[in-house]
Backbone as a ProteinNet text record, in pm:
[ID]
protein_1_A
[PRIMARY]
MIYIIYYIVFQILLFIILLIISKIKDKRLHQDHGEIVPPGFEPTNEVTIDPVSHEKRRVYFNPKTGDRYYKVEK
[TERTIARY]
3289.5	3329.9	3316.4	3193.1	3186.3	3276.6	3325.9	3447.9	3567.7	3589.9	3713.6	3683.5	3575.5	3545.8	3554.2	3500.2	3518.4	3662.3	3741.3	3878.6	3952.4	3928.7	4006.4	3953.8	3829.7	3766.8	3836.4	3848.3	3895.3	4062.4	4124.5	4252	4296.1	4199.9	4225.5	4192.9	4082.6	4050.5	4158.3	4208.4	4310.3	4443.3	4477.9	4578.4	4551.5	4436.7	4411.9	4428.2	4372.6	4376.6	4523.4	4605.9	4739.6	4823.5	4778.4	4834.6	4804.4	4682	4635	4711.3	4714.6	4777.1	4932.7	5010.5	5136.8	5152.4	5060.1	5077	5067.5	4971.4	4950.2	5062.9	5129.1	5245.7	5388.4	5389.7	5536.9	5572.4	5677.3	5700.4	5784.9	5864.9	5934.6	5856.7	5725.5	5641.7	5608.6	5615	5580.4	5707.2	5819.7	5944.7	5967.5	5986.1	6021.8	6181.1	6245.5	6395.8	6415.1	6468.2	6483.3	6624.3	6631.1	6734.4	6794.7	6701.1	6739.3	6742.2	6869.4	6916.1	6856	6786.4	6733.5	6855.5	6840.4	6940.7	6972.7	7107.8	7139.6	7197.7	7186.5	7228.2	7359.8	7447.2	7596.2	7597.8	7676.9	7705.7	7805.6	7758.5	7844.4	7923	8014.5	8061.6	7986.2	7869.6	7782.1	7716.3	7711.7	7639.7	7579.9	7448.2	7372	7334.9	7305.8	7242.4	7113.5	6992.3	6870.3	6869.4	6857.2	6859.3	6746.1	6623.8	6510.3	6507.8	6538.8	6536.6	6666.5	6775.4	6925.3	6951.3	6864.2	6929.2	7036	7130.3	7237.6	7184.5	7201.4	7165.4	7291.5	7309.1	7402.5	7333	7391.5	7327.1	7368.2	7288.2	7318.4	7267.5	7337.4	7311.5	7284.5	7190	7156.7	7217.8	7331.2	7386.3	7308.9	7210.4	7135.6	7003.3	6954.8	6828.4	6847.6	6964.6	6985.1	6921.4	6854.8	6783.2	6870.2	6837.4	6911.2	6823.9	6911.2	6827.7	6915.4	6842.8	6886.7	6864.3	6972.8	6982.4	6994.4	6892.5	6918.5	7026.2	7128.8	7254.3	7226.4	7289.3	7277.6	7404.3
-4201.6	-4345.6	-4342.7	-4282.5	-4280.3	-4189.9	-4104.2	-4018.7	-4098.8	-4170.3	-4269.6	-4365.8	-4430.3	-4525.3	-4432	-4311.1	-4219.1	-4194	-4161.5	-4136	-4255.1	-4371.2	-4474.1	-4519.8	-4505	-4528.9	-4424.5	-4303.5	-4188.9	-4209.6	-4271.4	-4292.6	-4413	-4507	-4627.1	-4579.1	-4504	-4468.3	-4368.8	-4283.3	-4198.2	-4278.9	-4394.9	-4465.1	-4528.9	-4589.3	-4669.5	-4567.5	-4445.5	-4343	-4300.2	-4292	-4258.1	-4382.8	-4490.1	-4613.8	-4601.9	-4577.6	-4577	-4467	-4349.4	-4237.1	-4280.8	-4332.9	-4356.4	-4472.7	-4561.4	-4666.4	-4602.7	-4488.6	-4425.7	-4327.9	-4267.4	-4162.6	-4211.2	-4345	-4396.4	-4423.6	-4351.7	-4372.7	-4490.2	-4556.3	-4671.1	-4782.3	-4787.6	-4882.9	-4906.6	-4793.6	-4788.9	-4773.8	-4785	-4774.7	-4910.9	-4907.4	-5040.5	-5034.8	-5101.2	-5110.3	-5242.4	-5250.8	-5372.7	-5381.7	-5405.8	-5442.4	-5324.7	-5240.6	-5140.3	-4997.9	-4934.8	-4826.1	-4700.4	-4609.4	-4483.9	-4404.2	-4306.3	-4206.7	-4113.4	-4092.4	-3974.8	-4038.3	-4165.6	-4238.2	-4294.7	-4281.6	-4322	-4438.4	-4525.9	-4634.9	-4604.9	-4659.2	-4631.8	-4773.3	-4762.1	-4901.8	-4973.7	-4923.9	-4987.5	-5108.5	-5223.6	-5347.5	-5392.3	-5434.4	-5496.4	-5635.8	-5707.8	-5833.1	-5844.3	-5849	-5870.1	-5993.6	-5989.6	-6108.5	-6201.1	-6155.7	-6222.1	-6297.7	-6230.9	-6277.7	-6321.3	-6275.2	-6310.6	-6249.3	-6131.1	-6086.9	-5980.3	-5968.3	-5871.1	-5757.6	-5641.7	-5512.7	-5393.2	-5335.3	-5244.2	-5092.5	-5004.3	-4873.4	-4782.4	-4697.8	-4614.2	-4457.9	-4362.7	-4237.5	-4118.6	-4050.1	-3937.3	-3811.4	-3753.4	-3630.6	-3498	-3492.2	-3388.9	-3387.3	-3510.2	-3504.6	-3560.2	-3625.1	-3691.6	-3815.6	-3877.6	-4003.9	-4113.8	-4230.4	-4349.2	-4453.8	-4552	-4653.6	-4780.1	-4883.1	-5007.3	-5108.6	-5148.7	-5244.7	-5381.6	-5466.2	-5615.9	-5670.5	-5738.6	-5796.5	-5948	-6019.7	-6160.4	-6230.1
877.1	807.1	672.7	613.2	461.9	399.5	455.9	394.7	368.9	459.5	454.6	331.2	308.4	193.8	65.5	73.2	-62.1	-83.6	8.1	-18.2	-59.6	-3.9	-69.3	-199.4	-236.7	-371.2	-468.2	-431.3	-508	-517.9	-436.7	-439	-554	-546.6	-625	-763.3	-804.7	-925.5	-982.5	-907.3	-938.8	-991	-904.2	-937.6	-1069.9	-1091.4	-1224.3	-1353.7	-1329.7	-1431.1	-1477.4	-1369.1	-1394.5	-1452.6	-1429.6	-1493.6	-1629.6	-1679.3	-1806.7	-1885.7	-1826.6	-1899.3	-1911.3	-1824	-1842.1	-1952.9	-1952.3	-2078	-2203	-2222.1	-2343.7	-2376.7	-2268.3	-2302	-2313.6	-2265	-2253.6	-2391.7	-2458.2	-2595.9	-2610.3	-2501.3	-2511.5	-2573.9	-2525.6	-2577.2	-2721.4	-2789.1	-2922.9	-3023.8	-2984	-3059.4	-3125.3	-3250.3	-3323.8	-3348.5	-3268.9	-3269.9	-3336.4	-3449.5	-3519.2	-3590.8	-3720	-3802.9	-3892.9	-3928.9	-4017.8	-3935.9	-3943.4	-3861.4	-3953.6	-3887.2	-3960.1	-3996.3	-4086.1	-4131.4	-4027.9	-4026.3	-3920.4	-3783.9	-3770.1	-3638.1	-3667	-3567	-3578.6	-3472.5	-3504.1	-3405.3	-3295.5	-3179.1	-3052.4	-3034.5	-2913.7	-2880.9	-2775.4	-2743.5	-2658.9	-2708.1	-2656.7	-2681.1	-2563.5	-2565.4	-2465.5	-2501.9	-2385.1	-2419.9	-2338.9	-2401.8	-2335.4	-2233.9	-2106	-2018.7	-2050.3	-2097.2	-2125.8	-2252	-2356.2	-2492.7	-2544.4	-2481.8	-2504.7	-2643.8	-2692.3	-2820.1	-2778.8	-2873.2	-2861.8	-2943.4	-2885.7	-2942.4	-2941.2	-3042.1	-3068.8	-3053.6	-2963.9	-2963.7	-3074.9	-3134.6	-3218.7	-3172.1	-3193.8	-3150.5	-3259.5	-3249	-3338	-3268.7	-3323.4	-3248.6	-3264.5	-3360.4	-3398.7	-3291.4	-3268.5	-3181.8	-3041	-3030.1	-2888.7	-2892.5	-2971.2	-2971	-2990.5	-2933.2	-2931.8	-3003.5	-3077.5	-3149.5	-3106.1	-3094.4	-3047.7	-3157.8	-3242.4	-3353.1	-3309.3	-3326.7	-3312.3	-3400	-3335.1	-3405	-3392.5	-3485.5	-3489.3	-3444.2
[MASK]
++++++++++++++++++++++++++++++++++++++++++++++++++++++++++++++++++++++++++

């Protein structure tokens, strides 16, 4: 019975550790997509509207690196 409790506690701790690591490693949280497009990015025809903030964003693409940039449009 004690091994089952240890197993459950271990699984919970492992889950919490993986959540913390994913928050640190997720690059999307640290990207500042704003109104100034960095050099090397080309505009595309993609336009999205954020359903929460209702901001219109145009997608820019860097063909050298494959990165995408989302510019907030007014």
